[in-house]
C-alpha positions in Angstrom: 115.9 27.7 83.9 114.8 31.0 82.5 117.3 32.5 79.7 116.7 35.9 78.3 117.2 36.8 74.7 120.7 38.1 75.2 121.5 34.5 77.0 120.4 33.2 73.8 122.3 35.5 71.5 125.4 34.7 73.7 125.3 31.1 73.3 124.8 31.3 69.4 127.6 33.7 69.3 129.9 31.6 71.2 129.5 29.2 68.0 128.8 31.9 65.4 125.4 30.3 64.7 123.5 27.3 65.7 120.5 25.5 64.6 117.5 25.9 66.6 117.7 22.0 67.8 121.4 22.6 68.7 120.3 25.8 70.7 117.9 24.0 72.8 120.0 21.2 73.4 122.6 23.5 74.7 120.0 25.1 77.0 119.1 21.6 78.4 122.5 20.9 79.1 122.9 24.2 80.9 119.9 23.5 83.1 121.4 20.2 83.8 124.4 21.9 84.9 122.2 24.1 87.2 120.6 21.1 88.7 117.5 21.0 86.4 115.9 18.8 84.0 114.6 20.3 80.9 113.4 19.1 77.4 114.3 21.0 74.4 110.6 21.8 73.8 110.8 23.8 77.2 112.6 26.6 75.4 110.4 27.2 72.3 109.1 30.1 73.9 112.2 31.8 74.7 113.5 31.2 71.1 110.3 32.5 69.6 110.3 35.7 71.8 114.1 36.3 71.0 113.4 36.0 67.2 110.2 38.2 67.3 112.4 40.8 69.2 115.3 40.5 66.6 117.5 39.4 69.5 118.3 36.2 67.3 117.9 36.3 63.4 117.2 33.1 61.5 119.2 32.8 58.3 117.7 30.9 55.4 118.7 27.3 54.8 121.5 27.9 52.2 123.0 25.2 54.0 122.0 21.6 55.2 120.1 23.6 58.2 118.6 27.0 59.3 120.9 28.7 61.4 120.1 31.1 64.3 122.5 34.2 64.8 122.7 36.9 67.1 120.8 39.5 66.1 120.6 43.5 65.8 118.6 43.7 69.3 120.8 41.8 71.2 123.4 42.2 73.6 125.0 38.9 73.7 125.9 37.5 77.1 127.0 34.1 78.1 124.9 32.3 80.9 126.9 30.7 84.0 128.6 27.7 82.7 127.9 28.5 79.2 131.8 28.2 78.4 131.7 24.8 78.6 129.4 24.1 75.9 132.1 24.0 73.4 133.5 20.7 75.3 129.6 19.4 75.6 128.1 19.9 72.2 129.0 18.7 68.8 128.8 22.0 67.0 131.2 23.5 64.6 132.4 27.1 64.9 130.7 29.0 62.1 131.7 32.2 60.3 128.5 34.3 59.4 128.3 36.4 56.8 127.0 39.8 58.1 125.6 40.9 54.9 123.4 37.8 55.0 122.4 38.1 58.4 121.7 41.9 57.4 119.4 40.8 54.3 117.6 38.1 56.5 116.8 40.6 59.2 115.7 43.2 56.5 113.4 40.7 54.8 111.7 39.9 58.5 111.5 43.5 59.0 109.7 44.1 55.7 107.2 41.4 56.4 106.5 42.5 60.0 106.0 46.0 58.6 103.6 44.8 56.2 101.8 43.0 59.0 101.8 45.8 61.2 100.5 48.1 58.4 97.6 45.6 57.6 96.7 45.2 61.4 96.9 49.1 61.8 99.1 48.7 64.8 101.1 52.1 65.2 102.9 51.0 68.2 104.5 48.0 66.3 105.1 50.2 63.4 107.1 52.8 65.7 108.9 49.7 67.1 109.9 48.6 63.6 110.9 52.0 62.3 113.2 52.4 65.6 114.4 48.6 65.0 115.2 49.6 61.2 118.0 52.0 62.7 119.5 49.1 64.6 119.5 46.8 61.8 121.3 49.4 59.6 124.0 49.9 62.3 124.6 46.2 62.6 124.6 45.3 58.7 125.2 46.4 55.7 121.5 47.1 54.4 119.3 50.1 53.5 115.8 50.0 55.2 115.2 53.7 54.3 112.1 52.5 52.0 110.4 50.5 54.6 111.0 53.2 57.0 109.4 55.6 54.9 106.3 53.5 54.2 105.8 53.0 58.1 106.4 57.0 58.7 103.7 57.4 55.9 101.1 54.9 57.6 101.8 56.6 61.0 101.2 60.3 59.6 97.9 59.0 58.2 96.5 57.7 61.2 
């Protein structure tokens, strides 16, 4: 079963947020409903890609588990038959604090910016600048310092 970052965001958004393991279980259930057999590990690449692209954001484990939430670069969409996941999964509905999610996305953007600067990756620096505006529109955070640092690096190349 193929799934996009938007599909993953739609599934986690259905519950407010899910742990990585529960998201993988949800994907196994959807694959089964579509007549496919899959193991949870089959979806690691898609989940990792969605995290890298900010379609999912990982919240620090302030609770008993780390949660994934729909991120600022996602357009959450529910895959076919995903509405039934409420009846299939033993997952609670969660209210996510947008400020907490914004802080997590901003922290990740800052770490990614440092990595892009250290690597001299101008394409990644430009992507992160563009993404910083999405994050600011998505949550109450200010990424102007990180954006300015990236801009400064790009202008010295």
